[in-house]
N, CA, C and O atoms as a GROMACS GRO file, in nm:
protein
  416
    1MET      N    1  -0.467   3.192   3.098
    1MET     CA    2  -0.411   3.227   2.970
    1MET      C    3  -0.361   3.099   2.901
    1MET      O    4  -0.305   3.011   2.966
    2ALA      N    5  -0.382   3.090   2.771
    2ALA     CA    6  -0.343   2.972   2.694
    2ALA      C    7  -0.192   2.967   2.676
    2ALA      O    8  -0.123   3.070   2.674
    3ARG      N    9  -0.142   2.844   2.661
    3ARG     CA   10   0.003   2.829   2.637
    3ARG      C   11   0.037   2.875   2.497
    3ARG      O   12  -0.042   2.859   2.404
    4GLN      N   13   0.152   2.932   2.483
    4GLN     CA   14   0.201   2.976   2.353
    4GLN      C   15   0.274   2.861   2.284
    4GLN      O   16   0.334   2.776   2.349
    5LYS      N   17   0.267   2.860   2.153
    5LYS     CA   18   0.337   2.759   2.074
    5LYS      C   19   0.487   2.775   2.096
    5LYS      O   20   0.538   2.886   2.106
    6ASN      N   21   0.558   2.661   2.102
    6ASN     CA   22   0.703   2.660   2.122
    6ASN      C   23   0.746   2.732   2.250
    6ASN      O   24   0.842   2.809   2.250
    7ASP      N   25   0.674   2.706   2.357
    7ASP     CA   26   0.710   2.771   2.484
    7ASP      C   27   0.818   2.695   2.560
    7ASP      O   28   0.856   2.733   2.670
    8GLY      N   29   0.867   2.585   2.499
    8GLY     CA   30   0.976   2.511   2.560
    8GLY      C   31   0.932   2.406   2.659
    8GLY      O   32   1.017   2.338   2.718
    9ARG      N   33   0.802   2.388   2.681
    9ARG     CA   34   0.755   2.291   2.779
    9ARG      C   35   0.708   2.161   2.714
    9ARG      O   36   0.650   2.077   2.782
   10GLY      N   37   0.733   2.144   2.586
   10GLY     CA   38   0.700   2.017   2.521
   10GLY      C   39   0.558   2.011   2.468
   10GLY      O   40   0.487   2.111   2.459
   11ARG      N   41   0.521   1.888   2.433
   11ARG     CA   42   0.390   1.863   2.375
   11ARG      C   43   0.278   1.884   2.476
   11ARG      O   44   0.298   1.871   2.597
   12LEU      N   45   0.162   1.917   2.423
   12LEU     CA   46   0.047   1.940   2.509
   12LEU      C   47  -0.038   1.816   2.529
   12LEU      O   48  -0.124   1.815   2.617
   13GLY      N   49  -0.018   1.714   2.451
   13GLY     CA   50  -0.099   1.593   2.465
   13GLY      C   51  -0.113   1.523   2.332
   13GLY      O   52  -0.041   1.552   2.237
   14GLY      N   53  -0.206   1.431   2.326
   14GLY     CA   54  -0.228   1.357   2.203
   14GLY      C   55  -0.139   1.235   2.194
   14GLY      O   56  -0.072   1.197   2.291
   15ARG      N   57  -0.138   1.173   2.075
   15ARG     CA   58  -0.056   1.054   2.056
   15ARG      C   59   0.091   1.090   2.054
   15ARG      O   60   0.129   1.202   2.018
   16LYS      N   61   0.173   0.994   2.093
   16LYS     CA   62   0.317   1.013   2.082
   16LYS      C   63   0.355   1.005   1.935
   16LYS      O   64   0.286   0.940   1.856
   17ALA      N   65   0.463   1.070   1.898
   17ALA     CA   66   0.509   1.069   1.760
   17ALA      C   67   0.533   0.925   1.714
   17ALA      O   68   0.596   0.846   1.784
   18GLY      N   69   0.481   0.893   1.595
   18GLY     CA   70   0.500   0.761   1.539
   18GLY      C   71   0.390   0.661   1.573
   18GLY      O   72   0.388   0.551   1.517
   19THR      N   73   0.300   0.696   1.663
   19THR     CA   74   0.191   0.607   1.699
   19THR      C   75   0.089   0.605   1.585
   19THR      O   76   0.039   0.710   1.546
   20PRO      N   77   0.058   0.486   1.530
   20PRO     CA   78  -0.037   0.482   1.418
   20PRO      C   79  -0.180   0.516   1.462
   20PRO      O   80  -0.218   0.491   1.576
   21ASN      N   81  -0.255   0.572   1.370
   21ASN     CA   82  -0.394   0.604   1.393
   21ASN      C   83  -0.474   0.474   1.385
   21ASN      O   84  -0.473   0.408   1.280
   22LYS      N   85  -0.543   0.434   1.491
   22LYS     CA   86  -0.615   0.307   1.496
   22LYS      C   87  -0.727   0.300   1.393
   22LYS      O   88  -0.747   0.197   1.328
   23VAL      N   89  -0.800   0.409   1.377
   23VAL     CA   90  -0.913   0.410   1.284
   23VAL      C   91  -0.863   0.391   1.141
   23VAL      O   92  -0.920   0.312   1.065
   24THR      N   93  -0.760   0.463   1.103
   24THR     CA   94  -0.706   0.451   0.968
   24THR      C   95  -0.657   0.309   0.942
   24THR      O   96  -0.683   0.253   0.836
   25GLY      N   97  -0.587   0.251   1.038
   25GLY     CA   98  -0.536   0.115   1.022
   25GLY      C   99  -0.646   0.013   1.006
   25GLY      O  100  -0.639  -0.073   0.918
   26THR      N  101  -0.749   0.021   1.089
   26THR     CA  102  -0.858  -0.076   1.080
   26THR      C  103  -0.939  -0.056   0.952
   26THR      O  104  -0.987  -0.153   0.894
   27LEU      N  105  -0.954   0.069   0.909
   27LEU     CA  106  -1.027   0.096   0.785
   27LEU      C  107  -0.951   0.042   0.664
   27LEU      O  108  -1.011  -0.015   0.574
   28LYS      N  109  -0.818   0.058   0.662
   28LYS     CA  110  -0.738   0.004   0.553
   28LYS      C  111  -0.749  -0.148   0.550
   28LYS      O  112  -0.761  -0.208   0.443
   29ASP      N  113  -0.744  -0.210   0.666
   29ASP     CA  114  -0.758  -0.356   0.672
   29ASP      C  115  -0.893  -0.400   0.620
   29ASP      O  116  -0.903  -0.499   0.546
   30PHE      N  117  -0.998  -0.328   0.657
   30PHE     CA  118  -1.134  -0.361   0.615
   30PHE      C  119  -1.148  -0.352   0.463
   30PHE      O  120  -1.202  -0.442   0.399
   31ILE      N  121  -1.098  -0.243   0.406
   31ILE     CA  122  -1.106  -0.224   0.260
   31ILE      C  123  -1.025  -0.330   0.187
   31ILE      O  124  -1.070  -0.384   0.086
   32SER      N  125  -0.906  -0.361   0.238
   32SER     CA  126  -0.823  -0.464   0.177
   32SER      C  127  -0.893  -0.599   0.179
   32SER      O  128  -0.887  -0.675   0.082
   33GLU      N  129  -0.960  -0.628   0.288
   33GLU     CA  130  -1.032  -0.754   0.301
   33GLU      C  131  -1.147  -0.762   0.200
   33GLU      O  132  -1.167  -0.866   0.136
   34ILE      N  133  -1.221  -0.653   0.185
   34ILE     CA  134  -1.332  -0.651   0.088
   34ILE      C  135  -1.278  -0.674  -0.054
   34ILE      O  136  -1.336  -0.751  -0.130
   35ILE      N  137  -1.169  -0.608  -0.088
   35ILE     CA  138  -1.113  -0.624  -0.221
   35ILE      C  139  -1.064  -0.766  -0.242
   35ILE      O  140  -1.089  -0.826  -0.347
   36ASP      N  141  -0.994  -0.822  -0.142
   36ASP     CA  142  -0.944  -0.959  -0.154
   36ASP      C  143  -1.056  -1.060  -0.174
   36ASP      O  144  -1.044  -1.153  -0.254
   37GLU      N  145  -1.165  -1.040  -0.102
   37GLU     CA  146  -1.277  -1.134  -0.110
   37GLU      C  147  -1.357  -1.121  -0.240
   37GLU      O  148  -1.431  -1.212  -0.277
   38ASN      N  149  -1.342  -1.009  -0.310
   38ASN     CA  150  -1.423  -0.983  -0.429
   38ASN      C  151  -1.341  -0.966  -0.556
   38ASN      O  152  -1.387  -0.901  -0.651
   39ARG      N  153  -1.222  -1.021  -0.560
   39ARG     CA  154  -1.136  -1.004  -0.677
   39ARG      C  155  -1.201  -1.053  -0.806
   39ARG      O  156  -1.200  -0.983  -0.907
   40GLU      N  157  -1.258  -1.171  -0.802
   40GLU     CA  158  -1.319  -1.227  -0.924
   40GLU      C  159  -1.436  -1.142  -0.970
   40GLU      O  160  -1.453  -1.119  -1.090
   41GLN      N  161  -1.518  -1.095  -0.878
   41GLN     CA  162  -1.632  -1.011  -0.915
   41GLN      C  163  -1.583  -0.879  -0.974
   41GLN      O  164  -1.642  -0.828  -1.070
   42ILE      N  165  -1.478  -0.822  -0.917
   42ILE     CA  166  -1.421  -0.698  -0.970
   42ILE      C  167  -1.373  -0.720  -1.114
   42ILE      O  168  -1.397  -0.636  -1.201
   43ARG      N  169  -1.305  -0.833  -1.139
   43ARG     CA  170  -1.259  -0.864  -1.275
   43ARG      C  171  -1.377  -0.874  -1.371
   43ARG      O  172  -1.373  -0.820  -1.482
   44LYS      N  173  -1.483  -0.943  -1.329
   44LYS     CA  174  -1.601  -0.957  -1.415
   44LYS      C  175  -1.664  -0.821  -1.444
   44LYS      O  176  -1.702  -0.792  -1.557
   45ASP      N  177  -1.674  -0.738  -1.340
   45ASP     CA  178  -1.733  -0.606  -1.357
   45ASP      C  179  -1.650  -0.519  -1.451
   45ASP      O  180  -1.705  -0.444  -1.532
   46LEU      N  181  -1.519  -0.530  -1.440
   46LEU     CA  182  -1.432  -0.451  -1.528
   46LEU      C  183  -1.448  -0.493  -1.674
   46LEU      O  184  -1.446  -0.408  -1.763
   47LYS      N  185  -1.464  -0.622  -1.699
   47LYS     CA  186  -1.480  -0.671  -1.836
   47LYS      C  187  -1.607  -0.618  -1.901
   47LYS      O  188  -1.611  -0.600  -2.022
   48VAL      N  189  -1.710  -0.593  -1.823
   48VAL     CA  190  -1.837  -0.546  -1.876
   48VAL      C  191  -1.831  -0.398  -1.914
   48VAL      O  192  -1.907  -0.352  -2.000
   49LEU      N  193  -1.742  -0.323  -1.851
   49LEU     CA  194  -1.734  -0.179  -1.875
   49LEU      C  195  -1.677  -0.148  -2.013
   49LEU      O  196  -1.604  -0.229  -2.070
   50LYS      N  197  -1.711  -0.030  -2.064
   50LYS     CA  198  -1.650   0.019  -2.187
   50LYS      C  199  -1.503   0.049  -2.157
   50LYS      O  200  -1.466   0.072  -2.042
   51ALA      N  201  -1.422   0.049  -2.261
   51ALA     CA  202  -1.276   0.067  -2.243
   51ALA      C  203  -1.245   0.195  -2.166
   51ALA      O  204  -1.160   0.194  -2.076
   52LYS      N  205  -1.311   0.304  -2.199
   52LYS     CA  206  -1.285   0.432  -2.132
   52LYS      C  207  -1.317   0.422  -1.983
   52LYS      O  208  -1.238   0.467  -1.900
   53ASP      N  209  -1.431   0.364  -1.950
   53ASP     CA  210  -1.471   0.351  -1.810
   53ASP      C  211  -1.380   0.254  -1.735
   53ASP      O  212  -1.347   0.275  -1.618
   54ARG      N  213  -1.340   0.148  -1.803
   54ARG     CA  214  -1.250   0.048  -1.742
   54ARG      C  215  -1.117   0.114  -1.705
   54ARG      O  216  -1.065   0.093  -1.596
   55LEU      N  217  -1.062   0.193  -1.799
   55LEU     CA  218  -0.936   0.262  -1.771
   55LEU      C  219  -0.952   0.363  -1.657
   55LEU      O  220  -0.860   0.380  -1.577
   56PHE      N  221  -1.066   0.428  -1.650
   56PHE     CA  222  -1.091   0.523  -1.541
   56PHE      C  223  -1.089   0.451  -1.406
   56PHE      O  224  -1.028   0.500  -1.311
   57VAL      N  225  -1.155   0.337  -1.398
   57VAL     CA  226  -1.160   0.261  -1.272
   57VAL      C  227  -1.020   0.210  -1.235
   57VAL      O  228  -0.980   0.219  -1.119
   58ILE      N  229  -0.949   0.158  -1.333
   58ILE     CA  230  -0.813   0.108  -1.305
   58ILE      C  231  -0.723   0.221  -1.256
   58ILE      O  232  -0.644   0.203  -1.164
   59GLU      N  233  -0.737   0.338  -1.318
   59GLU     CA  234  -0.658   0.454  -1.275
   59GLU      C  235  -0.691   0.492  -1.131
   59GLU      O  236  -0.602   0.530  -1.054
   60ARG      N  237  -0.817   0.481  -1.096
   60ARG     CA  238  -0.857   0.512  -0.957
   60ARG      C  239  -0.797   0.411  -0.860
   60ARG      O  240  -0.755   0.448  -0.750
   61PHE      N  241  -0.794   0.282  -0.899
   61PHE     CA  242  -0.730   0.180  -0.815
   61PHE      C  243  -0.582   0.210  -0.798
   61PHE      O  244  -0.527   0.192  -0.689
   62MET      N  245  -0.518   0.254  -0.905
   62MET     CA  246  -0.374   0.280  -0.900
   62MET      C  247  -0.339   0.388  -0.798
   62MET      O  248  -0.230   0.386  -0.741
   63GLN      N  249  -0.428   0.482  -0.776
   63GLN     CA  250  -0.402   0.588  -0.679
   63GLN      C  251  -0.378   0.532  -0.539
   63GLN      O  252  -0.310   0.593  -0.457
   64TYR      N  253  -0.435   0.415  -0.512
   64TYR     CA  254  -0.424   0.356  -0.379
   64TYR      C  255  -0.316   0.249  -0.370
   64TYR      O  256  -0.288   0.197  -0.262
   65THR      N  257  -0.255   0.216  -0.484
   65THR     CA  258  -0.155   0.110  -0.481
   65THR      C  259  -0.015   0.158  -0.517
   65THR      O  260   0.083   0.103  -0.467
   66LEU      N  261  -0.006   0.259  -0.602
   66LEU     CA  262   0.125   0.308  -0.644
   66LEU      C  263   0.152   0.444  -0.580
   66LEU      O  264   0.062   0.528  -0.572
   67PRO      N  265   0.274   0.466  -0.535
   67PRO     CA  266   0.305   0.598  -0.478
   67PRO      C  267   0.302   0.704  -0.587
   67PRO      O  268   0.342   0.679  -0.701
   68LYS      N  269   0.255   0.822  -0.553
   68LYS     CA  270   0.250   0.930  -0.650
   68LYS      C  271   0.391   0.984  -0.672
   68LYS      O  272   0.470   0.996  -0.579
   69GLN      N  273   0.420   1.015  -0.797
   69GLN     CA  274   0.552   1.067  -0.831
   69GLN      C  275   0.561   1.213  -0.792
   69GLN      O  276   0.466   1.289  -0.808
   70GLN      N  277   0.676   1.249  -0.740
   70GLN     CA  278   0.698   1.388  -0.704
   70GLN      C  279   0.808   1.444  -0.794
   70GLN      O  280   0.901   1.373  -0.832
   71SER      N  281   0.794   1.571  -0.826
   71SER     CA  282   0.897   1.632  -0.909
   71SER      C  283   1.024   1.651  -0.826
   71SER      O  284   1.020   1.672  -0.705
   72ILE      N  285   1.134   1.641  -0.895
   72ILE     CA  286   1.263   1.658  -0.830
   72ILE      C  287   1.332   1.777  -0.894
   72ILE      O  288   1.342   1.788  -1.016
   73LYS      N  289   1.378   1.866  -0.810
   73LYS     CA  290   1.444   1.984  -0.861
   73LYS      C  291   1.594   1.963  -0.849
   73LYS      O  292   1.646   1.930  -0.742
   74GLY      N  293   1.662   1.983  -0.957
   74GLY     CA  294   1.807   1.969  -0.956
   74GLY      C  295   1.871   2.098  -1.003
   74GLY      O  296   1.812   2.175  -1.080
   75GLU      N  297   1.990   2.120  -0.956
   75GLU     CA  298   2.061   2.241  -0.996
   75GLU      C  299   2.197   2.199  -1.051
   75GLU      O  300   2.270   2.122  -0.988
   76LEU      N  301   2.228   2.250  -1.166
   76LEU     CA  302   2.354   2.215  -1.230
   76LEU      C  303   2.433   2.344  -1.249
   76LEU      O  304   2.390   2.434  -1.322
   77LEU      N  305   2.546   2.352  -1.186
   77LEU     CA  306   2.631   2.470  -1.198
   77LEU      C  307   2.732   2.444  -1.310
   77LEU      O  308   2.839   2.389  -1.287
   78ILE      N  309   2.696   2.486  -1.430
   78ILE     CA  310   2.776   2.457  -1.548
   78ILE      C  311   2.914   2.519  -1.538
   78ILE      O  312   3.011   2.461  -1.587
   79ASP      N  313   2.925   2.636  -1.478
   79ASP     CA  314   3.056   2.702  -1.472
   79ASP      C  315   3.156   2.626  -1.383
   79ASP      O  316   3.276   2.654  -1.387
   80LYS      N  317   3.108   2.530  -1.304
   80LYS     CA  318   3.196   2.450  -1.220
   80LYS      C  319   3.238   2.320  -1.290
   80LYS      O  320   3.322   2.247  -1.238
   81LEU      N  321   3.180   2.290  -1.409
   81LEU     CA  322   3.211   2.168  -1.482
   81LEU      C  323   3.324   2.192  -1.581
   81LEU      O  324   3.346   2.303  -1.630
   82THR      N  325   3.395   2.084  -1.610
   82THR     CA  326   3.496   2.090  -1.716
   82THR      C  327   3.424   2.087  -1.850
   82THR      O  328   3.306   2.052  -1.858
   83ASP      N  329   3.497   2.122  -1.957
   83ASP     CA  330   3.438   2.118  -2.091
   83ASP      C  331   3.391   1.977  -2.124
   83ASP      O  332   3.285   1.960  -2.185
   84GLU      N  333   3.468   1.878  -2.086
   84GLU     CA  334   3.431   1.738  -2.112
   84GLU      C  335   3.301   1.701  -2.040
   84GLU      O  336   3.216   1.632  -2.097
   85GLN      N  337   3.285   1.746  -1.916
   85GLN     CA  338   3.163   1.716  -1.840
   85GLN      C  339   3.041   1.786  -1.902
   85GLN      O  340   2.933   1.727  -1.906
   86VAL      N  341   3.058   1.909  -1.950
   86VAL     CA  342   2.947   1.982  -2.013
   86VAL      C  343   2.903   1.908  -2.139
   86VAL      O  344   2.783   1.892  -2.163
   87ILE      N  345   2.998   1.862  -2.220
   87ILE     CA  346   2.965   1.788  -2.343
   87ILE      C  347   2.894   1.657  -2.307
   87ILE      O  348   2.798   1.619  -2.375
   88ASP      N  349   2.940   1.589  -2.203
   88ASP     CA  350   2.877   1.464  -2.160
   88ASP      C  351   2.732   1.487  -2.116
   88ASP      O  352   2.642   1.411  -2.154
   89VAL      N  353   2.708   1.592  -2.038
   89VAL     CA  354   2.572   1.623  -1.993
   89VAL      C  355   2.483   1.657  -2.112
   89VAL      O  356   2.369   1.611  -2.119
   90ALA      N  357   2.534   1.736  -2.206
   90ALA     CA  358   2.456   1.774  -2.324
   90ALA      C  359   2.421   1.650  -2.407
   90ALA      O  360   2.309   1.638  -2.455
   91ASP      N  361   2.518   1.560  -2.424
   91ASP     CA  362   2.491   1.438  -2.500
   91ASP      C  363   2.382   1.353  -2.434
   91ASP      O  364   2.294   1.301  -2.501
   92LYS      N  365   2.389   1.340  -2.302
   92LYS     CA  366   2.288   1.261  -2.229
   92LYS      C  367   2.150   1.323  -2.243
   92LYS      O  368   2.051   1.252  -2.262
   93LEU      N  369   2.142   1.455  -2.233
   93LEU     CA  370   2.012   1.522  -2.247
   93LEU      C  371   1.956   1.503  -2.387
   93LEU      O  372   1.836   1.477  -2.403
   94LEU      N  373   2.040   1.515  -2.488
   94LEU     CA  374   1.994   1.495  -2.626
   94LEU      C  375   1.945   1.352  -2.648
   94LEU      O  376   1.843   1.331  -2.714
   95ASN      N  377   2.017   1.255  -2.594
   95ASN     CA  378   1.975   1.114  -2.607
   95ASN      C  379   1.840   1.092  -2.540
   95ASN      O  380   1.754   1.023  -2.594
   96GLU      N  381   1.820   1.150  -2.421
   96GLU     CA  382   1.691   1.136  -2.352
   96GLU      C  383   1.579   1.199  -2.432
   96GLU      O  384   1.470   1.143  -2.441
   97MET      N  385   1.604   1.316  -2.490
   97MET     CA  386   1.501   1.382  -2.569
   97MET      C  387   1.466   1.300  -2.692
   97MET      O  388   1.349   1.291  -2.730
   98GLU      N  389   1.566   1.239  -2.756
   98GLU     CA  390   1.541   1.156  -2.873
   98GLU      C  391   1.462   1.031  -2.833
   98GLU      O  392   1.370   0.991  -2.905
   99ASN      N  393   1.495   0.970  -2.720
   99ASN     CA  394   1.422   0.852  -2.674
   99ASN      C  395   1.278   0.887  -2.639
   99ASN      O  396   1.187   0.810  -2.670
  100ASP      N  397   1.257   1.003  -2.577
  100ASP     CA  398   1.121   1.045  -2.542
  100ASP      C  399   1.037   1.067  -2.667
  100ASP      O  400   0.920   1.030  -2.671
  101SER      N  401   1.097   1.127  -2.770
  101SER     CA  402   1.020   1.153  -2.892
  101SER      C  403   0.988   1.023  -2.966
  101SER      O  404   0.886   1.015  -3.034
  102LYS      N  405   1.074   0.922  -2.955
  102LYS     CA  406   1.047   0.792  -3.018
  102LYS      C  407   0.933   0.720  -2.949
  102LYS      O  408   0.853   0.653  -3.014
  103ILE      N  409   0.925   0.734  -2.818
  103ILE     CA  410   0.820   0.667  -2.739
  103ILE      C  411   0.684   0.726  -2.772
  103ILE      O  412   0.585   0.653  -2.782
  104ARG      N  413   0.678   0.854  -2.790
  104ARG     CA  414   0.550   0.921  -2.815
  104ARG      C  415   0.514   0.899  -2.957
  104ARG      O  416   0.410   0.946  -3.003
   0.00000   0.00000   0.00000
């Protein structure tokens, strides 16, 4: 009979927690090396592309260099704030909305 999950006897095998995947590490190194060795050619190739295509390629590169933003959920219990704190929060929100509309 197969072992049940969470039977209290620990892990069944595999890598220990925190051990890096060797294939992923070597593949990342390989890709980084290719990019490093071909930077000038990549720049030349990007210059030849139309603006729309160039932006598409740059956006694809960014997926691998910049961390993706995650939404943050916040909860504000207004009934626990003083009147002064509520006015301060409202003012800050209005200022942010005005700044956002100016940027766009």
